N, C-alpha and C positions, 0 to 999 in steps of 0.2 A: 457234771461236766465242769471243769475248771474254767476260770476267766480266760486264760490263755488259749485254751481249746476252743472256747466259744468265739473268741476273736479270730482264730485261725479259720474256723468253719465259716464265719461270715465273710471273711476276705476271699476264701476259696470259692464260696458260693457266688459272690458277686462277679469275681473274675471269670468263673466258668459260665455264668449266665451271659455276661458281656461278650465273651468269645463265641459262644454258641449263637448269639444274635447276629454278630457280624458274619459268621460263617453261613448261616442260613439265608441271610439277606442277599448274598451273592449267588444263590442257587436259583435254578428255574422253578418257579412255583406253578406256572400255567403255560400251557402250549395251545395256541389258537390257530385254527386253520380256516381261512375264508375261501369258500368256493364261489367263484364268480362266473357269470354267464360266458359261454363260448364266444369268441376264441380266447378270452382272458384266462390265464393260468391261475391256479389256486395260490394263495399267499399264506405262508406259515410264519407265525411270530411267537417267540418265546419271551415271556415276561418273568423277570427275576423278582425276588422278594423286595428288593429296593424299589422297583417300579410299581409294584402293587401296594406295598406298605412301607413308605419312606421312613416311618417312625421306627422300624425294626432296627436298621443299622444305627440310626441316631440314638436309640435307647441302649444299644450295645456299647457305644462310645461312652455314654453317661455312666453305665455300670462299671466299666473298666476304670474310669476316673474315680468313681466312688470307692472301688476296692483299694486303690492307692491312698485316697484321702482317709480312709478308715484307720490305716496304720499311723498316719501322721497327726491326726487331731485327737482331742480328748474332751470328755465332759459334754457340754451342750452342743459343741461342734460335731461331735460324733453322732449325737441324736439327730441333728439336722441332716447329716449325710445319710443316716438310716432312712429318714422320711423321704429324701430325694430318691434313694434307691428303690424304695417300696412303690413310689409313684411311677418311676421309670419302668419297673417290672410290671405294674398294672397296665400301663399303656402298651408295653411290649406284648403282653398276653392277649390284650384286647385286639391288637393288630393282627396277630396270628389267627385268633378266633374269627375275626371279621373276614380275613382272606379265605377261610374255609367255606364261608357262605356267599362269596362274591359271585355275581352273575358274570360268566365268562364273556358273554357277548358285550355286555356293558363295559367290561374291563378293557377290551381291545378296541372299542369304538373310537374312531378317530386316530388310532395308532397304525392300523394296517389297512385303512381304507375300506372298512366294512360298510360304508354308506353307499356302495355301488348298488343300484337297483337290481333286484333278483339275486343277490348274493346271500349265502347262508354261512353261518359261523358255527363251527364245532370246537369244543374246548375240552382239554384234558388237564385236570388239576393234580399236581404232585402233592398229595395231602401230607406227606411225611414232613416236608419243610415248614409249613405253617404250624403243624403239631409241635415240632421241635422249638419253634419260636414261642408257642404257648407254654411249653415246659420251661423254657428259659425265663419267661415272665413269672411263672409261679415260684421258681427257684429264687429269683431276685426279690420277690415280695417277702418270701420266708426269711431271707437273709436280712432284708431291710427291717422287718418287724423285730427280729432277734436283736438287731442293733439298737432299735428304739427302746426296747424293754430292758436290755441288759448292758448296753454299751457304756453307760457311765461308770460301771465297776471294772471295766477291762483295763489292763495295764497299757501305758503309753509306750512309745518307741524308745524314750530315753530313760525309762525307769531302772534298767539294769546298770546304768552308770552312776546311780545314787550311792552305791557302795563305796565309792572313792572317798567320800567324806569320813567314813568309818576308818578306812585305811590310813588317811592323813592324820587322824587323831591318835594313832598308836604311838606311845612314848618311844623316844629314841633310846637305843641301847647304850650302856655305859662304855666309855672307851677302855680298851685293854692296854696292857703294857706295850704290845706291838704297835698299837695306834699311837701311843705317846712317843715311842721311839721314832716312828716315821714322821711325826710332826716336828720332832727335834731336828732330824736331818733336813727337812724342808726349810726350817728356820735357818739353819747353817747355810744352806744353798742361797738363801736370800740375804745373807750377811748379817743375820740377827743372832743374838745371844739366847739360846733356848733356855738358859737357866734364869733369865730375868723373871722376877715375880714368884719364882718357886719358893724363895726364902720367906716372902711375905705370906704366900698361901699356907706354908707350914706354921 
């Protein structure tokens, strides 16, 4: 894989992981129903990923910023961005994995009034969203480690503009008879004698 393809893969990987984390963080991860003694009605509460795992959307923002920074920086700065992305991916994956093992009753305690005597709590976990957060974390870790190991050799954003120096060094072409005639007419327009100096040059 070429350096440019590796850079593109890392940027796309971080952007995809960040977008996935933000998307899953806004979804309902857990639905809790608190059945209370009569005549109190049951209470249902839906908890999003942001409520259960606040580090998921925060990690998503960090990864999106890292994807942008990866293109702008070079050398040691790029390695630092890779390390930050790998750490953010690890935290993101840990948050998703932790949510899968969360005790539903403990998660909703104090949120829906589950402390009422005689009440019972039943929970339903939407496992797909925490799993997606875990996948996003693994993807970010892979992209971050790739950046740490290979990022120093990747091209920077301004490298394609370095060809301008080679173009500037190209020698100018020799003036043609038509160019000399045009210069003579311009000299006449300015009120100058176009023949001045020609005798000396000869």
